[in-house]
LOBA-621839 format. One record per residue (C-alpha): residue in one letter; x, y, z. Coordinates in nm, 3 decimals, decimal comma, always signed. Example, Ala and Ser with C-alpha at 12.3 -4.5 7.8 and 13.67 -1.06 7.14 Angstrom:
<atoms>
A_+1,230_-0,450_+0,780
S_+1,367_-0,106_+0,714
</atoms>
This chain:
<atoms>
X_+0,742_-8,028_-6,953
X_+0,438_-8,266_-6,993
X_+0,153_-8,236_-6,726
X_+0,104_-8,609_-6,722
X_+0,156_-8,811_-6,423
X_+0,191_-9,175_-6,409
X_+0,162_-9,414_-6,095
X_+0,329_-9,740_-5,978
X_+0,088_-9,941_-5,779
X_+0,240_-10,063_-5,453
X_-0,091_-10,230_-5,314
X_+0,007_-10,593_-5,338
X_+0,369_-10,549_-5,223
X_+0,430_-10,257_-4,972
X_+0,068_-10,213_-4,878
X_+0,046_-10,579_-4,809
X_+0,360_-10,561_-4,593
X_+0,305_-10,224_-4,431
X_-0,059_-10,295_-4,334
X_-0,147_-10,670_-4,359
X_+0,192_-10,802_-4,240
X_+0,241_-10,985_-4,588
X_-0,051_-11,194_-4,521
X_-0,233_-11,126_-4,848
X_-0,274_-11,454_-5,025
X_-0,255_-11,515_-5,398
X_-0,607_-11,604_-5,399
X_-0,693_-11,255_-5,274
X_-0,484_-11,099_-5,563
X_-0,598_-11,304_-5,867
X_-0,952_-11,159_-5,904
X_-0,827_-10,814_-5,958
X_-0,525_-10,883_-6,151
X_-0,681_-10,777_-6,510
X_-0,833_-10,452_-6,333
X_-0,458_-10,367_-6,234
X_-0,328_-10,448_-6,572
X_-0,572_-10,232_-6,762
X_-0,572_-9,925_-6,536
X_-0,284_-9,761_-6,678
X_-0,003_-9,821_-6,431
X_+0,351_-9,777_-6,507
X_+0,444_-10,074_-6,293
X_+0,286_-10,310_-6,019
X_+0,493_-10,397_-5,755
X_+0,419_-10,765_-5,684
X_+0,677_-10,923_-5,423
X_+1,007_-10,904_-5,252
X_+1,252_-11,161_-5,167
X_+1,192_-11,075_-4,794
X_+0,834_-11,204_-4,873
X_+0,936_-11,561_-4,971
X_+0,957_-11,712_-4,619
X_+0,629_-11,547_-4,498
X_+0,447_-11,676_-4,819
X_+0,578_-12,027_-4,760
X_+0,580_-12,052_-4,405
X_+0,251_-11,871_-4,301
X_+0,043_-11,890_-4,621
X_+0,161_-12,224_-4,745
X_+0,198_-12,095_-5,079
X_+0,473_-12,110_-5,351
X_+0,612_-11,764_-5,412
X_+0,728_-11,855_-5,771
X_+0,369_-11,988_-5,855
X_+0,237_-11,630_-5,730
X_+0,456_-11,454_-5,968
X_+0,353_-11,706_-6,265
X_-0,010_-11,676_-6,190
X_-0,022_-11,311_-6,183
X_+0,208_-11,284_-6,482
X_-0,051_-11,485_-6,686
X_-0,313_-11,205_-6,583
X_-0,105_-10,897_-6,596
X_+0,023_-10,905_-6,947
X_+0,071_-10,518_-7,051
X_+0,187_-10,364_-6,717
X_+0,547_-10,463_-6,579
X_+0,517_-10,661_-6,274
X_+0,800_-10,564_-6,010
X_+1,014_-10,693_-5,753
X_+1,154_-10,469_-5,473
X_+1,450_-10,582_-5,301
X_+1,793_-10,513_-5,126
X_+2,105_-10,633_-5,260
X_+2,025_-10,967_-5,140
X_+1,787_-11,251_-5,196
X_+1,758_-11,373_-4,833
X_+1,653_-11,026_-4,661
X_+1,997_-10,861_-4,618
X_+2,262_-11,137_-4,597
X_+2,550_-11,151_-4,838
X_+2,456_-11,384_-5,117
X_+2,720_-11,568_-5,364
X_+2,698_-11,399_-5,687
X_+2,622_-11,719_-5,883
X_+2,285_-11,728_-5,683
X_+2,224_-11,351_-5,746
X_+2,267_-11,423_-6,127
X_+2,043_-11,724_-6,113
X_+1,783_-11,531_-5,906
X_+1,771_-11,244_-6,172
X_+1,719_-11,507_-6,446
X_+1,423_-11,681_-6,264
X_+1,244_-11,374_-6,180
X_+1,260_-11,293_-6,545
X_+1,157_-11,626_-6,664
X_+0,858_-11,640_-6,434
X_+0,735_-11,310_-6,518
X_+0,910_-11,001_-6,346
X_+1,005_-10,731_-6,583
X_+1,118_-10,453_-6,339
X_+1,361_-10,465_-6,018
X_+1,317_-10,182_-5,786
X_+1,668_-10,212_-5,611
X_+1,761_-10,048_-5,283
X_+2,121_-10,048_-5,104
X_+2,053_-9,950_-4,745
X_+2,375_-9,743_-4,742
X_+2,320_-9,573_-5,070
X_+2,659_-9,705_-5,164
X_+2,647_-9,790_-5,533
X_+2,987_-9,928_-5,557
X_+2,881_-10,210_-5,304
X_+2,712_-10,515_-5,475
X_+2,472_-10,279_-5,665
X_+2,656_-10,304_-6,013
X_+2,646_-10,692_-5,974
X_+2,267_-10,673_-5,936
X_+2,225_-10,436_-6,187
X_+2,440_-10,638_-6,435
X_+2,251_-10,948_-6,392
X_+1,902_-10,771_-6,396
X_+1,990_-10,629_-6,732
X_+2,141_-10,965_-6,859
X_+1,830_-11,112_-6,766
X_+1,598_-10,839_-6,971
X_+1,461_-10,656_-6,674
X_+1,464_-10,283_-6,605
X_+1,619_-10,144_-6,286
X_+1,462_-9,856_-6,098
X_+1,752_-9,776_-5,838
X_+1,632_-9,614_-5,504
X_+1,801_-9,315_-5,344
X_+1,705_-9,390_-4,989
X_+1,619_-9,063_-4,805
X_+1,721_-9,006_-4,446
X_+1,782_-8,692_-4,220
X_+2,132_-8,643_-4,065
X_+2,414_-8,385_-4,104
X_+2,546_-8,588_-4,394
X_+2,227_-8,646_-4,591
X_+2,221_-8,310_-4,765
X_+2,063_-8,217_-5,092
X_+2,426_-8,229_-5,230
X_+2,474_-8,573_-5,092
X_+2,182_-8,709_-5,278
X_+2,249_-8,513_-5,598
X_+2,604_-8,723_-5,595
X_+2,408_-9,041_-5,522
X_+2,184_-8,952_-5,849
X_+2,503_-8,900_-6,042
X_+2,638_-9,248_-5,939
X_+2,314_-9,402_-6,039
X_+2,306_-9,243_-6,388
X_+2,656_-9,385_-6,413
X_+2,518_-9,746_-6,367
X_+2,285_-9,734_-6,661
X_+1,967_-9,780_-6,490
X_+1,622_-9,721_-6,617
X_+1,502_-9,478_-6,354
X_+1,582_-9,352_-6,012
X_+1,333_-9,360_-5,726
X_+1,356_-9,117_-5,451
X_+1,243_-9,372_-5,170
X_+1,143_-9,219_-4,827
X_+1,068_-9,548_-4,626
X_+1,025_-9,359_-4,294
X_+0,777_-9,102_-4,441
X_+1,026_-8,837_-4,321
X_+1,018_-8,595_-4,594
X_+0,852_-8,256_-4,551
X_+0,699_-8,041_-4,839
X_+0,960_-7,799_-4,785
X_+1,255_-8,039_-4,801
X_+1,088_-8,189_-5,104
X_+1,102_-7,834_-5,277
X_+1,481_-7,812_-5,255
X_+1,563_-8,216_-5,277
X_+1,363_-8,291_-5,594
X_+1,522_-8,020_-5,815
X_+1,871_-8,119_-5,686
X_+1,840_-8,473_-5,796
X_+1,661_-8,399_-6,111
X_+1,937_-8,152_-6,213
X_+2,198_-8,438_-6,130
X_+2,016_-8,687_-6,350
X_+1,903_-8,499_-6,663
X_+1,683_-8,708_-6,889
X_+1,659_-8,983_-6,648
X_+1,310_-9,043_-6,509
X_+1,290_-8,997_-6,142
X_+0,993_-9,172_-5,946
X_+0,870_-9,071_-5,585
X_+0,813_-9,309_-5,310
X_+0,699_-9,224_-4,948
X_+0,508_-9,345_-4,660
X_+0,221_-9,189_-4,480
X_+0,389_-9,253_-4,124
X_+0,391_-8,867_-4,040
X_+0,093_-8,773_-4,238
X_+0,286_-8,575_-4,487
X_+0,339_-8,783_-4,776
X_+0,029_-8,680_-4,974
X_+0,139_-8,306_-4,961
X_+0,507_-8,417_-5,051
X_+0,369_-8,594_-5,359
X_+0,202_-8,270_-5,470
X_+0,522_-8,081_-5,414
X_+0,728_-8,360_-5,611
X_+0,518_-8,322_-5,891
X_+0,513_-7,942_-5,889
X_+0,893_-7,962_-5,912
X_+0,924_-8,207_-6,167
X_+0,867_-8,566_-6,080
X_+0,624_-8,747_-6,319
X_+0,581_-9,096_-6,152
X_+0,446_-9,150_-5,826
X_+0,413_-9,466_-5,598
X_+0,064_-9,518_-5,454
X_-0,158_-9,778_-5,325
X_-0,540_-9,868_-5,331
X_-0,738_-9,835_-5,024
X_-0,782_-10,000_-4,792
X_-0,408_-10,079_-4,830
X_-0,328_-9,703_-4,860
X_-0,238_-9,462_-4,580
X_-0,153_-9,553_-4,229
X_+0,206_-9,669_-4,270
X_+0,156_-9,744_-4,626
X_+0,167_-9,504_-4,953
X_-0,106_-9,241_-5,012
X_-0,407_-9,343_-5,180
X_-0,404_-9,329_-5,574
X_-0,759_-9,168_-5,557
X_-0,658_-8,887_-5,328
X_-0,340_-8,802_-5,516
X_-0,499_-8,845_-5,861
X_-0,794_-8,602_-5,736
X_-0,568_-8,350_-5,613
X_-0,346_-8,338_-5,919
X_-0,636_-8,272_-6,145
X_-0,726_-7,969_-5,923
X_-0,358_-7,840_-5,981
X_-0,411_-7,885_-6,339
X_-0,228_-8,206_-6,394
X_-0,340_-8,508_-6,599
X_-0,314_-8,849_-6,415
X_-0,267_-9,134_-6,608
X_-0,484_-9,392_-6,431
X_-0,828_-9,531_-6,467
X_-1,001_-9,481_-6,132
X_-1,311_-9,632_-6,258
X_-1,144_-9,970_-6,307
X_-0,978_-9,950_-5,972
X_-1,291_-9,871_-5,760
X_-1,391_-10,243_-5,769
X_-1,042_-10,342_-5,658
X_-1,083_-10,101_-5,356
X_-1,422_-10,260_-5,301
X_-1,265_-10,606_-5,336
X_-1,000_-10,551_-5,051
X_-1,244_-10,366_-4,842
X_-1,457_-10,690_-4,860
X_-1,157_-10,902_-4,766
X_-1,046_-10,664_-4,469
X_-1,390_-10,700_-4,317
X_-1,422_-11,070_-4,380
X_-1,070_-11,158_-4,260
X_-1,059_-10,885_-3,994
X_-0,751_-10,706_-4,153
X_-0,645_-10,359_-4,091
X_-0,782_-10,080_-4,285
X_-0,532_-9,789_-4,355
X_-0,630_-9,458_-4,235
X_-0,446_-9,119_-4,201
X_-0,207_-9,073_-3,918
X_-0,178_-8,781_-3,688
X_+0,169_-8,591_-3,727
X_+0,431_-8,718_-3,495
X_+0,748_-8,486_-3,461
X_+0,926_-8,740_-3,261
X_+0,951_-8,960_-3,554
X_+1,203_-8,714_-3,721
X_+1,420_-8,753_-3,406
X_+1,451_-9,124_-3,354
X_+1,347_-9,218_-3,732
X_+1,257_-9,570_-3,600
X_+1,014_-9,756_-3,858
X_+0,695_-9,863_-3,685
X_+0,780_-10,223_-3,745
X_+1,092_-10,210_-3,562
X_+0,925_-10,045_-3,247
X_+0,666_-10,311_-3,254
X_+0,918_-10,592_-3,267
X_+1,119_-10,415_-2,965
X_+0,791_-10,403_-2,770
X_+0,747_-10,779_-2,799
X_+1,110_-10,853_-2,730
X_+1,131_-10,630_-2,424
X_+0,799_-10,768_-2,298
X_+0,943_-11,120_-2,315
X_+1,237_-11,003_-2,111
X_+1,010_-10,818_-1,859
X_+1,169_-10,499_-1,950
X_+0,896_-10,321_-2,146
X_+0,925_-10,020_-1,922
X_+1,266_-9,952_-2,064
X_+1,123_-9,915_-2,407
X_+1,151_-9,514_-2,389
X_+1,515_-9,550_-2,292
X_+1,588_-9,783_-2,570
X_+1,438_-9,533_-2,826
X_+1,664_-9,245_-2,686
X_+1,967_-9,504_-2,713
X_+1,881_-9,587_-3,052
X_+1,941_-9,193_-3,147
X_+2,286_-9,217_-2,994
X_+2,380_-9,555_-3,158
X_+2,287_-9,416_-3,499
X_+2,490_-9,107_-3,412
X_+2,789_-9,313_-3,311
X_+2,757_-9,508_-3,628
X_+2,766_-9,219_-3,849
X_+2,394_-9,182_-3,907
X_+2,308_-9,494_-4,100
X_+1,970_-9,481_-4,282
X_+1,714_-9,623_-4,039
X_+1,581_-9,883_-4,290
X_+1,620_-10,256_-4,300
X_+1,862_-10,392_-4,220
X_+2,024_-10,093_-4,039
X_+1,709_-10,000_-3,820
X_+1,723_-10,336_-3,692
X_+2,083_-10,346_-3,609
X_+2,082_-10,007_-3,425
X_+1,772_-10,089_-3,219
X_+1,919_-10,424_-3,108
X_+2,237_-10,282_-3,007
X_+2,044_-9,995_-2,816
X_+1,844_-10,257_-2,640
X_+2,173_-10,438_-2,535
X_+2,302_-10,114_-2,387
X_+1,988_-10,060_-2,191
X_+1,933_-10,417_-2,055
X_+2,307_-10,466_-1,975
X_+2,361_-10,126_-1,834
X_+2,696_-10,053_-2,021
X_+2,744_-9,923_-2,368
X_+2,933_-10,142_-2,623
X_+3,013_-10,405_-2,348
X_+2,870_-10,666_-2,616
X_+2,813_-10,590_-2,971
X_+2,590_-10,771_-3,216
X_+2,781_-10,960_-3,497
X_+2,591_-10,746_-3,756
X_+2,720_-10,425_-3,634
X_+3,088_-10,564_-3,611
X_+3,037_-10,655_-3,976
X_+2,929_-10,314_-4,033
X_+3,255_-10,178_-3,868
X_+3,476_-10,412_-4,073
X_+3,337_-10,261_-4,399
X_+3,099_-10,530_-4,516
X_+2,847_-10,261_-4,568
X_+3,071_-10,042_-4,741
X_+3,402_-9,853_-4,666
X_+3,213_-9,522_-4,663
X_+2,968_-9,651_-4,385
X_+3,268_-9,789_-4,165
X_+3,456_-9,461_-4,209
X_+3,193_-9,265_-4,070
X_+3,191_-9,446_-3,730
X_+3,287_-9,244_-3,416
X_+3,660_-9,326_-3,357
X_+3,615_-9,403_-3,001
X_+3,340_-9,629_-3,078
X_+3,518_-9,807_-3,343
X_+3,832_-9,878_-3,110
X_+3,577_-10,007_-2,851
X_+3,439_-10,253_-3,106
X_+3,777_-10,353_-3,248
X_+3,908_-10,446_-2,915
X_+3,617_-10,698_-2,855
X_+3,738_-11,077_-2,887
X_+3,442_-11,136_-3,145
X_+3,575_-10,867_-3,369
X_+3,901_-11,027_-3,368
X_+3,758_-11,357_-3,463
X_+3,543_-11,199_-3,752
X_+3,829_-10,958_-3,870
X_+3,949_-11,192_-4,153
X_+3,609_-11,340_-4,247
X_+3,534_-11,283_-4,628
X_+3,197_-11,385_-4,793
X_+3,208_-11,712_-4,951
X_+3,188_-11,748_-5,337
X_+3,131_-12,116_-5,411
X_+3,058_-12,236_-5,740
X_+2,674_-12,303_-5,839
X_+2,736_-12,659_-5,846
X_+2,860_-12,682_-5,515
X_+2,540_-12,516_-5,391
X_+2,341_-12,754_-5,606
X_+2,523_-13,041_-5,423
X_+2,455_-12,911_-5,108
X_+2,079_-12,854_-5,151
X_+1,990_-13,123_-5,386
X_+2,148_-13,175_-5,736
X_+1,822_-13,271_-5,900
X_+1,625_-12,934_-5,783
X_+1,489_-12,717_-6,041
X_+1,644_-12,365_-6,047
X_+1,330_-12,225_-5,864
X_+1,329_-12,507_-5,620
X_+1,697_-12,443_-5,557
X_+1,656_-12,082_-5,473
X_+1,356_-12,154_-5,257
X_+1,558_-12,400_-5,055
X_+1,812_-12,159_-5,009
X_+1,592_-11,866_-4,902
X_+1,371_-12,079_-4,683
X_+1,634_-12,318_-4,534
X_+1,360_-12,565_-4,397
X_+1,250_-12,871_-4,575
X_+0,969_-12,917_-4,350
X_+0,811_-12,574_-4,447
X_+0,852_-12,642_-4,821
X_+0,682_-12,990_-4,771
X_+0,397_-12,823_-4,599
X_+0,352_-12,577_-4,874
X_+0,352_-12,840_-5,135
X_+0,094_-13,041_-4,934
X_-0,136_-12,728_-4,926
X_-0,191_-12,764_-5,285
X_-0,208_-12,464_-5,531
X_-0,403_-12,136_-5,436
X_-0,794_-12,156_-5,485
X_-0,855_-11,887_-5,757
X_-1,225_-11,892_-5,652
X_-1,184_-11,819_-5,280
X_-1,212_-11,442_-5,297
X_-1,431_-11,363_-5,601
X_-1,438_-11,000_-5,523
X_-1,666_-10,744_-5,330
X_-1,897_-10,711_-5,622
X_-2,065_-11,074_-5,553
X_-2,060_-11,112_-5,164
X_-2,367_-11,356_-5,197
X_-2,135_-11,656_-5,180
X_-1,974_-11,550_-4,865
X_-2,336_-11,476_-4,720
X_-2,445_-11,828_-4,801
X_-2,118_-11,982_-4,673
X_-2,143_-11,796_-4,346
X_-2,531_-11,897_-4,305
X_-2,456_-12,264_-4,379
X_-2,222_-12,246_-4,062
X_-2,502_-12,135_-3,832
X_-2,641_-12,438_-3,633
X_-2,958_-12,239_-3,516
X_-3,122_-12,172_-3,843
X_-3,353_-12,434_-4,008
X_-3,437_-12,232_-4,322
X_-3,328_-11,905_-4,485
X_-3,486_-11,726_-4,782
X_-3,326_-11,450_-4,964
X_-3,464_-11,217_-5,242
X_-3,292_-10,936_-5,398
X_-3,309_-10,768_-5,760
X_-3,500_-11,060_-5,908
X_-3,283_-11,330_-5,738
X_-3,465_-11,576_-5,504
X_-3,277_-11,831_-5,283
X_-3,422_-12,071_-5,035
X_-3,200_-12,305_-4,799
X_-3,362_-12,575_-4,572
X_-3,187_-12,796_-4,351
</atoms>
């Protein structure tokens, strides 16, 4: 087996999501696009459909324009989208829109789809997404989403790997969104998956939530993985992926040959470090080990939302009880993987139990749909029978029992949102929902490619800040043969 190891960069997508709450603007990305393209990455993860609302509403940017501008600069390395089997986060979407979505991703510059189905049920919507992606000319990297429970054995994941092979995908991603893998489990799980998918590339993706991901990456390589998902500091570590610098260095000491140019990436790290300090953004740092994370498995973002919602209801003191109730609700529902959207479903239901003082007196619609099989028959069959009976006896369950996801023709959707809209604008309207947000996005104009020119030339930022000062009449700057004088 070759000793070369390749990397998928997650800085712009997962690092941005995990540490900067998706608030990295296109202007922050453009100055370092060429370096990312030339550094030797197997792919660069750029965006997700779940990002579209934040990009439009908070940044007042057009997500399609982000893809196009980056694709103009990243011409050798495949740009990737990471998504669930939906284009609106996790709601069920008509197939005609999925097909259009895939074709427009490819037309705008995306070449790779990192696809995840939260139940690992590859008979549920996954074949459609794979088919449409392939028809559009994109590769599919299909995720096996890791979790810990009595049913999530090595044999379980090996079977899921065989299911993935049958779909004809380009690669498999062993995806650990909760950072729950340990080095010991990696030693048995990776060989089981590789044996079940002979000849198919398997990638490794984990988060540093428990502090063990960098060690798991090394074990994964020792046992046959040759593509790792990493991020560039300051958007590495914390709840993001391990640092590409740290992992590459450690691999060299183990005798492997990392296929990445760290010299090209050093200015990228400086660029984002400069932005982090200038914009007061979080800087990723290693986290302490937390054994309780393995018990409740709730993502950090979900706990943050729980804190906010309970505080609004003046029940913040009940957070420990809600977390304990999450453990029980997950067990009741047959151990769904605690990843979007199931982690949100479980946490909301647990909060209802604690606040109302009674279990399953009221059940959120999302979990009723789960019980009705809209997230797969396998998932519904795993629900505790007594809990299933309780849910099915609810009036709301009787109302939803015969609901089926609508499959309107594309022309009907066009007529609803605007017959003259372009394909990109139609999809944007469907995802965002609000005309006002889209109008505000257009009013903001295109991104300013010169706004963040990089950490290597901070002089412009210094001058800009000095000009804001009202207490200075004159300033003189001298450095390395450069002299600058400013007078009011």
